N, C-alpha and C positions, 0 to 999 in steps of 0.2 A: 482596779479590781471592781467588777460590777457587784451590786448589792441586790440580793433577792428580795421579793416582797415580804417573805416571812421575816427575814433579818431586819428589814426596815421597820416592820410592825413591832418587833420585839425591842429593838433599840430605841424606837420612839417612845414606847411605853416605859422603858427603863429610865428615860430621862426624868420622868415624874417620880422616880425613887429618890432623887437627890433632894435632901432637905436644905433649905436656905441656911439653917444654922451650921451645917457641916462646912459649907464654903466660907461662911463668916469666920468660923474658928480657924480654918486653914489660912485665911487672910490675916487674922490677928497674929498667927505664928510667923507668917512672912514679914509682917510689919515689925514685930519684935526683932527678927533676924536682921532686917535692914537697918534698924536703929543701932543695934549692936555693931554691925559691920562698919557703918559710917563712923561711929564713935571710936572704935578700935583703930580704924585706918587713920583717923585724925590725930589720936593721942599716941598710940603705940608705934605707928609707922611714920609719923611726922609727914603725912600727905597733906597737900594743900588742895582741899576740895571746895567746890562752890556750895557751901553748906546751906545757903538760903534756898537755892533751887532743889537741893537734895531733900531737905525737910519739907519743901513744898510738895514734892512727889509723895513723900510718906504721909503728909497731911491729907492729900487727896484720897489715899487709900483708907485712912482713918475716917474721913468724912463719908466715903462710900459705905463703909461698914456701919457707921452710926445711922445713916439714912435707911439702910436695909433693916436695921434692928428696930427702929421706931416706926417705919412705914408699913411693915408687914408683920403678921403674927409669927411667933417663934416656931410653930409647927408647919409653916408653909413649905410646900414642895414645889419645886420649880419646873416649869415647862422647858422645852428645848431652847426656845429663843432666849429665855431669861438666863439659862446656864451659859449659852454662847456669849451673851453680852457681858456677863460677869467674868468669864475667862478671857475675853478680848480685852477688857479693862486691865486685868492682871498682867497680860502680856505687854500691853502698851505702857503700863506704869513701870514694869521691870525694865523694859528697853529704854525708857526715858532715864532711869537711874543709871543704866549702863552707859548711855550717851554722856552723862555728867561725870562718870568715873572711869574713863579710859576705854570704853567700848569692849571689844573682845580681849583686851589686855586684862580685864577684870575676870578672875576665874569664876565668879558667881554668874557669869553668862550662861553657864550650864543649866541654871534653874529654869530657863525658858522652856525646857522640855516638860516640866510638870503640868502646866495647863493643857498642853496638847495630849499628854498621856491620859489625863482625866477625861478629856473629850473622846479619845479613842475607846475608852472603857465603857462609856455609857451613852454616847450620842450617835446619831446617824453618820454615815460615811461622809456625806456632803458637808456636815458641820465640822467634822474633823479636818477635812481638806481645807475648809475656810480658815480655821484656826491655825493649821499648819502653814498655810500660805501666808497668813499675816505674820506669823513668827519668822518665817523665812525672809520676808521683805524687810521687816524691822531689824532683824539681826544683820542682814546685809548692809542696811543703811548705817547702823552703829559701827559696823566694821570699817566702813569707809569714812564716816563723819562722826567724830566724838571729841570730847574735851580730854586732852592728854592728862595722864596721871603725873602730877609734879610733886616733888618733895618741897619742903620749906626752903631748901637751898637752891631750888630751881632745876634740879635734875629730873629729866623725864624718864619715867619707868615704862618701858614698852618691850614687847617681844620682837625678835627678828621677823621680817616680813614672811619668810617661809614658814616659821612656826605659827604666825598669826593666820596665814592662809590655811595651814593644816588644821588649826583649831576650828576655823570656820567650816571647813569640810567635815570635820568630825561631828560638829553640832548639827549640821544639815543632815548628814547621814543618820545621826541619832534621832532627829525628828521623825524621819521615815521609818527607821527600823524599830525603835522603841514603841512608837504609836502603832505600827502594824502588829508587833508582837503582843502588846497589851490588848489590842482589839481582838486578835485571834483567840487568845486565852479567855477573854471575857465572853466571847460568843460561845466557845466550847462549854464554859461553866454554866452559862445561863441556858443553853440548849439542854444540857444534862439535867439541870434543875427543872425545866419545864417538862422534860420527858419523864422524870421520876414522879413529878406531880400527876401527870396523866396516868402513869402506872399505878400509883396509889389510888386514884379515883376509880380506875378499872377494877382493882382488887376490892375496894369497898363496895362497888356495885355488885360484883359477883358474890361477895359475902352476904349482902342484903338479900339477893335473890335466893341464896342457899338457906338463909335463916327463914325467909318467907316460906320456902318450900317445906322446911321442917314444921312450921306452924300448921301449914295446910295438910301435910301428911298426918300430923297428930289429930287435927280436926276431923279428917276423913275417917281415921281409925275410930275415934270416939263416937262419931255420928253414924257409923255403919250399922250398929245394932238397933238404935231407935228407928232409923229409916227402914231397915228390914222388917221391924215389927209393924210399922205403919203400912208398908206394902202388903204384908200378910193379912192384917186385919181388913184393909180396904178391899182386898181381893175376895175374902170370905163374904164381906158385906155385899159386894157387887153380885155375887152368885146367889145370895139369899134374898135380897130385896126384890119385891115384885113391882114396886112403883118405878116407872121408867125414869122419872126425874131424879129420884133418890139413887137409882142404880148408876145413872150418868155421873152424879156427884161423887159416888164412891170410886168409879173408874178414873175420874179426874184426879182424886187424891192419890190413887195408885200411880198414875202417870207422872204426877209431879214429884212423888217420892223417887221414881226412876230417874227423873231429870236431875234432882238434887244429887243422886249417887253419881251420875255421869259427870256433872260439873265438878264435884269434889275429886273424882278420879282424874279428870283432865288437869285440874289445878295442882294436883299432887305431883305432876310431872315437872313442875317448875324447878323444884329442888328437893333434895332428900337428905337433909342433915339431921334427921331424927337419930336417936342414940344407936339404933340398930343398923343405920346406914352410913355411919362415919367411915366404914371400910366397905369396899366392894371389889369384885373380881376385876382384873385388868381389862378384860374385854368390855365390861359394863361401863367403866369409866371412859374408855376410848369412845364408845358409841354415844355416851351422853355428851362428851365434848363436841363430837361431830354432828350431833342431831340437828342444830339450827341450819346446817348447810346441806342436808341430804335432799332437799327439794329444790335445788337451784339449777337443775338441768345437767348436772355432772354426775357420773356414776362413781360412787365411793366403794372401794373393795377393801374388805377387812381380812387379815390373816393373822391369827393369834395362835402361836405354837411355840413349844420350848426349843432351845438349842439342842444340838445333838447330844450334849452331855448334861442337859438340864432335866429337872424333874418334870413329870408329865402333868402333875396337878397345877392348875392355873393359880398364880399367886394372888392373894388379897393385897390391895394397896390402899393408902389413905385417900379419901375423897377430899383433898384440899382444894379450896377455891383457886389457889395459884396454879395448880396442875390443870384443872379443868379449863380455866380461862386461857392459860398459855397454850395448851393444845388446840383450843378452839381458834385462837388467832392464827396458828400455823395451818390448820385445816382451811380456814377462810382464805388465806393467801394462796394455798394450793388450788382451791376451787376457783378463785378469781382468774388465775392464769392457765389453768388446765385446758387442754384441747377438748377432752371429753371424759377423762378418767383420772381418778385420784386413788392411790393405794396407801393404806395404813397398815403397816406390818408391825407386829409386836412379838418379841421373843424374850426369853429369860433363861438364866442359869443360876447356879448357887451364889454367884458374886454380884450380878447386875441384872437390870431390866432395861431393854432397848426398845424404843418406838421409832420407826422410820416412816416419814410421810413423803411421798413422791408423787409426781404427776407427769402427764405427757405434753406439757406446755413448752414454751421456748426456753425455760430455765432462767437462772440469774444472769444478768449482764456480766461478762468477764471482768470489766473494769471496776465493778463495785463489789464483787463477791467477797473480797477480803475485808470489806468495811461493813458487811451486813451485821445488823444488831446495834449499830450506832444510831442515836436519835437524830431526826431531821436530816436524814441522808437524802440528798437531792442529786439528780443527774438530768442532763438534757435528753428528752425523748424524741425519737424520730417522728416524722409525720404519720407513718403507718401506725405506730403505737398510740399516738394521740387520736387517730381515727377510730381505733378499736375501743379505747377507754378514755374518752375526753374528760370524764369527771374525776379520773384518778390523779391524785397529786403526787403520790410516790415519795413521801417523806421518810419512810422506814420506821414510823412510830409504832405500827402494829407489831413488826418483828422485834423492835426493841422491848416493847411491853412483854411479848411472849418470852423472849430470852431472859429478861430480868426476873419475871415471875417463876419460870422454870428453874433458873439457877438458884433462886431463893428457896426452892423446895429440895435443893441438893443435886440437881441435874447438871450435866454438861451438854451444850448445844453446839452442833456443827452443821454448817451450811455447805452444800456442794451442788454440782450439776450431774445429771445422770448420764451424760454423753459428752464426747469431745466436740467442741464447736466447729471443728474442721471436717467432721464427717458429713457425708451427703445424706439426704433424706432417706435413701434406701438403706444406708448403713446404720442409721440410728436405731438404738434399741427401743422397745415399746415405752419403757419408762425413761424418756429422754429429757424430761424437764428438771425442775428443781427438786432437790433432795435435802431433807432436814432429819438429822439423827439426834434423838434425845436419849441420853443414857443416865440412869441413876445407879448409884451403889445400892444394892438390894436392901441393906439395913436402914437406908434413909427413907424409904417409901413403902416397903413391904411390911405386912403384919403376918406373923406366923399363925398357922391354923392349929393352935395347941390349947385353945380354951382361954387365951388371954382376953379375948373380947368379952367373954362372959355372957350370962343370960341377959335377956332383954329386960326382965324385971317389970315392975308396974309402970303403966303409962304415967308420965308426969302431967299434972293438970295444967291447962292453958290459962295463965293468969290474965285478967283484963288489963 
């Protein structure tokens, strides 16, 4: 199985998550288990073991742990080479003990799966293959060559050859299956963690922009009156002053007051989270979400109308950062792939509010449409697609962020295509590309027009 560059980067960085102390503690547990197993086998089962060599192997593990404890700080985090070396030592030490205690006739041979499983969870694929290959070679060697398990009476304890061969096959299959299973689950977990972190960062950014817009809107409101007074007085002075230089200065003051008004007005468009703008009509929120993509060379068409049985008055909805950023990502995706047109349709009835975003592009690839909304979704692109958008990586993170944020606001998101992929170009409808439907239960996002919002009240002072 080939490993992508993103996976290599993530697994390589995750190897630095492993603390040396963690592997030391695990090795102490293994050492205690080995000492107990050797002691019980010698005393309870009357097995004749080469105790000198067995305890030599255990002593080697103890020495390795002591060296690691005294040579490195307790909080050291290991790089990939260091993790591989420690796991290779554990595999070799365990296989040496198996050689001394009957080879695969020893049921503890199954423990060789542990280091390979750890590698599959945190290291790159080539490191896991290296450790798995070493485990396979050493297991095969101890299956063929080992010190027999003898009782004190000289009886050799061993399984029939067929069972021994089956046990070897089971362990070899376990090496591949359990390592692959652990690796797959680990990649899924860490991909979801990385994607959720990106979603949280996007939401925090949107919230900061919204908060900034609230401050700017309040500042513009508060400064409007003094700027108007400055403009009025400067205009009167300019008309009454006879000295050309003084008249020019008065005109300059008037012009600069106009400039301040225009700057505050433009800055006020960044966000509108003032008290009186926490709710807005559906059409206003949709246009605000799509605004950054209106000048990218594609025509965006809006249609906001009630269902056949819906009320005619447009609903007020909450201006949540999740809603605006989620819709903005969906519009961006539509504009990215549209041939020339994007349609944003909104409708409502007494029970729900529906927003549909569609385009006239090629649509979603049929082989991934069922997985849209998953993070770090990758697929092989054709040469034609690479030529059109060479910079596009296509990891699906934008759609994941949009879907997660919108579902957080109570919506359900559904992806589909506007036409059958087997239709000819003449048979395709105008809206032949991707289609995203976002549906909210009305009580989750809508605000009734019955006075609950209340009067605006006094403006709150802007604290330094």
